[in-house]
C-alpha positions, 0 to 999 in steps of 0.5 A: 398495101394488097396488090391482086396477083391476077389483075395487078390492081391494088387497093386504090382501085379495086377491093379486097374485102371478101376471102379468096380460098386458094382451094374451094371452101366446098372442097374444104379449103381453108386457106386465104390469099389476101392478094386476090381482089374481089373481082378476081375472086368472083371471076372464078366463082362465076359462071362464064358464057355458059359454062360451069365456073372454075371453082364449081369444076374443081369442087366437082372433080376433086371431091370425087377423091375426097369422098373416097378418102373421107369414106374410108376415115369415117368422116362422110355423114352427119356432122362429118367432113363431108355430109354426102357425096353427090355430083352435079356432072358426073356418074361416079362408081368407086367400085369400078373406078369408072366416071361418065358425064351425066346424060344432061351434060354429055348432050351439050356440045364439046362438054367434056373438052371444056370441063378438061380446059376449066379444070386445068385452069383451075389447078393453075389457079390453086398453084398460083394463089398458094405460091403467093400465100406460102412463098409470097412471089406469085407477082413475079413476071414469069407467071404472066403467061399463067395469069393470062390462061388461068384468069382470062383464058389467054394464050395457048392451052397450058399442059397439065402432067399427072404422075400415075402411082405404082401403090395404093399408099396415100396421105395418112394425115386426115387434116390433109383430106379434110382441108386440103392444100398444096403440098410442095417439096418443102413438106418433108413427106413429099421426098419425091417431087422434083421442082427446078427452073422450068417445072413445079410439082405438087400433090393434092389429094394424093394426086401428083401433078406437074405444071411449067413455070417458065413460057420456054418449058418446052426447051427443059422439058427432057431434063426435067421429065428424066430427074423427075421420073428417077426421083419417083421411080420407087412410087410411080409408074410413069406420066400422062399429059392429061387431055380429059378430066377422067385421065385422072385417077379421081375414084382412087381405083389404085387403092383397090389393087 
């Protein structure tokens, strides 16, 4: 019997008729998490309190990176993986690597802060649905604090750690760009990913992130980050705690170096 990883309701109480893409279909996502009910699936795709949907924010931000990759592969244009690149929210300059909020949205109070929180909630959403799809363990109570933040916007704002690359060498498998999934450490190409009881690392469209998977993540942070930076020393220069969406190298400016 299906049981939703977000609301914990089973088929007796809610429906599971719609396909729940772990990564938005508008971003090229193909993978489905079967244990997401229609109500929770719809929540992530709907506007909430006059703010964009979480799915829209994920699509808007990561399609910037995807467009950069696909253009280098010759996969942008008619009948290609991405017909064209346009952004609702952002002015994007791939040459200079700059991203700014369009004037219409810049005038909205705290728009960038709201976008950043929705982006974080979306990344946690993708993680939990992908860990359920790949590992089948998302119902574990240790993830309750992630459920509260990502699905319901409750509790403290959770951190998102981003590792800055040293070199502009990214994924060379086109399907990872056309049809992105989260790449965990069990993918043999991702030898620099470190996962342990307090944190989980993964790669999405050439970007390496870490999120806490324990509510008590602060007590394990020092040991974790030391081990992580050691594993990445040949490929990365350090890490950021993301506050704003444009702190991520979404335009893949490092590929210009």
